[in-house]
C-alpha positions, 0 to 999 in steps of 0.5 A, a space after each residue: 500499500 503506497 501512501 505518499 504520492 510524488 505528485 501534487 493535486 492542488 485544489 484551485 478555489 475560483 469564486 467569482 467577484 460579488 457585486 455588492 448591492 446593499 450594506 445592512 447593519 446589525 443591530 442598527 437596522 435589524 437587531 439580529 444577524 438572522 433577521 438581516 439574513 432573512 431580509 438580504 438579497 443576493 450580493 448584500 453585505 451584513 455588517 455587525 457592530 461589536 457586541 455579544 450575540 446569542 443566536 444560531 445563524 442559518 443560511 439554510 432556506 432563508 433569504 439570499 444564498 450569496 451574502 457576506 457577513 462580517 464584523 465591523 471591527 474584527 473578532 475581538 469584540 464581535 462575539 457569537 456565544 452559543 452558550 453550550 446549548 445541546 444543538 447549538 451551531 454558530 453558523 450553518 451553510 447548506 448549498 451556498 456558494 463561495 460568495 457566502 462569507 463569514 468573516 471576523 467573528 469570535 464564535 464559542 461555546 457551540 456544538 459546532 462553531 460552523 457547519 458546512 454541508 450538502 454541497 455548500 462552498 462558503 468562505 470562512 476567514 479571519 475568525 476565532 473559533 473558541 471552546 466549542 465541541 468541534 470548531 468547523 464541521 464539513 460534511 456531504 460534499 461541502 467544499 468550503 475555503 477555511 483561511 486565516 482563523 484561529 481555532 482553539 480549545 475545542 474539545 470533542 469528547 462525544 462517544 462513537 462517530 461523533 468523537 472524530 475531529 476537534 478543531 476541523 472535521 472533514 467527512 466526504 468533503 474537499 475543503 481548502 484549509 490554509 493559513 489558520 492556526 489550530 491549537 489546543 484542541 482535542 478529540 478521540 480521533 483527530 484533535 487538530 483535524 479529522 479527514 474521513 472519505 475526503 480530499 482536502 487541501 491542508 496548506 501552510 497551517 500551524 497545527 500545534 499542542 493538539 491531543 487525542 483523548 483518553 490516551 488512545 494515541 491516534 491522531 492528536 494533530 491530523 488523523 486521515 481515514 480512507 482520505 487522500 489529502 494534500 498536506 503542504 507546508 504545515 507545521 505539525 508539532 507538540 501534539 499528544 497522540 502522533 502528528 499525523 496518522 493514516 489509516 485505511 486501504 484507500 488512503 493516499 495522502 500527499 505529504 510534502 514540506 511539513 515540519 512534524 516535530 515533537 508529537 507524542 506516540 510518533 510523528 507520523 503513523 501508517 497502517 491499515 487500522 490505528 491498532 496496527 499502524 507503525 511509525 514511519 520516519 518522513 524526515 528528509 522525505 519529500 521535503 519534510 523536516 523535523 525540527 523545533 520551529 522556534 516560535 516567537 510571540 503569541 501569534 506563532 510567527 517564526 524566529 529568524 533562524 527557525 528551520 521552517 523559514 524558506 523551507 516550504 515547497 519551491 513550487 506553489 502552483 495550484 496550492 491556492 495559498 494566496 499572496 499574504 499570510 495569516 497576519 496579512 504580510 506577503 508571502 514568498 519572503 526572502 526570510 533567510 536573505 540568501 537571495 531566493 524567496 521560498 515560502 516558509 512552513 506554517 501560517 506566519 511568514 517570517 518578515 525582515 527589514 533588510 537595510 544598510 544597518 542589518 547584519 546577519 550573524 551565525 554562531 555555534 551553540 556555546 558561543 556568544 555575539 555581542 552578549 547574545 546566545 540565542 536565536 533572535 533579532 536584536 538591536 543596538 546603538 553605534 555611535 560614529 566618530 562624529 557623535 552621530 547614533 545609528 541603530 544596527 539590527 542583528 539577526 542571530 542564528 545559533 546552530 547546534 553543537 551536540 554532546 551525545 552520550 550513548 550505550 551500545 551493546 554488540 556481540 562478540 566478533 562485531 564492531 562499532 565504528 572500529 571499536 570491538 573491546 568494552 569501554 568508554 570512546 569519544 569521537 568528534 565530529 562537525 555539524 553542517 555549520 562547522 560546529 564542533 560536537 562529540 559523541 561519547 559511546 559506552 561499549 558493551 560486548 556480549 559473548 557469542 551464545 548469550 548475545 541477547 538484547 534488553 529493549 526498554 519501555 518506555 525510554 527506548 520504545 513508547 509501548 509494550 507491544 512496540 518493543 515486543 514487535 522489535 525484539 528478536 528471539 532471546 531478548 528481554 523486554 524490560 518494562 519500567 515502573 508506571 501504568 500502561 493502558 491504551 493501544 499498544 499496552 493491551 492485548 499483547 501478542 508474542 507472535 510466536 517469539 521466544 522472548 522475556 517480558 518483565 518489569 524493571 522492579 517487580 509488580 508493585 508499580 508496574 501495572 497494565 490497567 485493562 479498564 479500557 479493554 476487555 482483559 
């Protein structure tokens, strides 16, 4: 089964320009947004003043199909509060086209912040969707454009089929998801984004600190089930329960030029089911990387020196990325000043003001420049011989130096980097940035006939089953103190191998809890 395509099917969104015929104001002309929709004609704009609106807004069957609804001053103080009603939805779209737009609202405390279904293709942009069960729900051949939104703190704790997708849930649809910040959302499957039988384009988003619920470890970032999404130029990091997981025999995702980093349970898993999925290393494959994105500030902009700067796909043809980023700044900016403008990964493009008083400095970890030891932009004042002051802006990149300690066990008669006798060895190497680094190796040699390995959980393998799968006959799987439950720690199968599975310190504090299973 092949899961990574070597070509890209982009979805280009073409939406005819809407000729605006009238502006309707809420609440000065109509007290509620729904009343304004009911009175609107095709092409009208509904302009909503700051305030808190406790209502569900439905395009379905009311007034015109092509209406722009936008806040007057942005999302900070123009709030749709659904008050956690049992079936409360902020905005509902049914069959409307891409000229129907929701822009500039905070939508909170809803079952679904926005629901698009039945061939609807609205434009959803510049909103904050906060503390809903599902941020945006797309179903039944919906094709919305979802761009430049913040989707955060959505927790989908429902049981069964409804439990899939916290930030965005896409089912039997083909949404375009671009330039969004999707943060701190949770669901049983797909805390950030869930795709089922769909082919969305997921381009230049920052998808971080999302999670799965109750330790299932299946798709904190993106969960792909029988789907073929394009996943390009995203930052998918710091999730609890894998960065991306792909399951289903018909899944054929296109995963290019992403930073997939530090996701619990593995950065990328693939398999026919979540129970059989295995970790696959995408680092260095199709432009994908795995490095700390080095965020700066609360808007998740990138620090100078971030591995995501100028690291996106060099060919943006057909990606529908637009010309601006989440903050409204230009895309395709030469963020590392190498003379070649390449798109960054993530929702926010690094912007640098380059001038005669700018300098770009690179040092190694442990060194300093003008008192600075970390990545970033710094300014200092220089006074010339004539007494005039000038400001110098320094863009500092700190390249890593490594001091690595490793324990290595070999069998008698083998060697490791030329070493074949037990002991401690030190070797030096230089990184690509010419920074001195060392590796200290503690070497153990096992005699022939007793050359078995000890595989440790969770320091070397995240689950008991993953260690058992990696073990060879005669090896020992040693499990540290802790409570082990969920996928990979229940229904343990030796698959006919003669191996030993043992606790490190005895049964008192090394517990397999079957509360989620049947035994």
